[in-house]
C-alpha positions in Angstrom: 75.0 -41.1 57.5 75.3 -40.2 53.8 78.8 -40.0 52.4 78.4 -36.5 51.1 77.2 -35.2 54.5 80.1 -37.1 56.3 82.6 -35.4 54.1 81.2 -32.0 54.9 80.7 -32.6 58.7 84.3 -33.9 59.0 85.5 -30.9 57.0 87.3 -33.1 54.5 85.5 -31.0 51.8 84.1 -27.7 52.6 80.6 -27.8 51.1 78.2 -30.7 50.7 77.5 -29.7 47.0 81.2 -30.0 46.3 81.3 -33.4 48.1 78.4 -34.5 46.0 80.1 -33.5 42.7 83.4 -35.2 43.9 81.4 -38.4 44.4 79.6 -38.2 41.1 83.0 -37.4 39.4 84.4 -40.7 40.6 87.0 -38.9 42.8 85.8 -40.7 46.0 85.8 -44.4 46.7 84.3 -46.2 49.7 85.9 -49.5 50.7 87.7 -49.8 47.3 84.5 -49.1 45.2 83.4 -45.9 43.4 81.0 -44.2 45.8 77.7 -42.4 45.3 76.8 -39.4 47.4 74.0 -41.2 49.1 76.1 -44.2 50.1 75.8 -45.0 53.8 79.1 -44.8 55.8 79.8 -46.7 59.1 82.6 -46.8 61.5 85.5 -48.7 60.1 84.8 -47.9 56.4 87.8 -46.7 54.3 87.4 -43.6 52.1 89.8 -42.6 49.4 89.7 -39.0 47.9 91.5 -37.9 44.9 92.6 -34.2 44.9 94.2 -33.8 41.5 97.5 -35.8 41.7 97.2 -36.3 45.4 95.2 -39.2 47.0 94.1 -39.3 50.7 93.2 -42.6 52.3 91.4 -42.6 55.6 89.3 -44.7 58.0 86.2 -43.5 59.7 86.5 -43.7 63.5 83.4 -41.6 64.5 80.2 -40.4 63.0 78.7 -37.2 64.4 75.7 -35.3 63.1 77.6 -32.0 63.9 81.1 -31.3 64.8 83.0 -28.3 65.8 86.3 -27.5 64.0 88.4 -29.2 66.7 86.1 -32.3 66.9 86.0 -32.8 63.1 89.6 -34.1 62.9 88.7 -36.8 65.4 86.1 -38.3 63.0 88.8 -40.0 60.9 92.3 -41.5 60.9 94.6 -40.9 57.9 96.1 -44.0 56.5 98.0 -42.8 53.4 98.5 -39.5 51.5 
């Protein structure tokens, strides 16, 4: 699955266009490297997202094409904030 779509489906970022802009703006990294919106993600990958001064580090534990609100939080495990 594409990184921008994963961020949207997992509800880490509300809209796919915003997720794409965050990736292009170097605010998202995948496994320690700056990520492009089309980067493929897989289970076990580490994503870091910079929200202003705050950074969120998480591990992908599931990939679903669609997820309900309650299921979305089960798609990742937070490592650091």
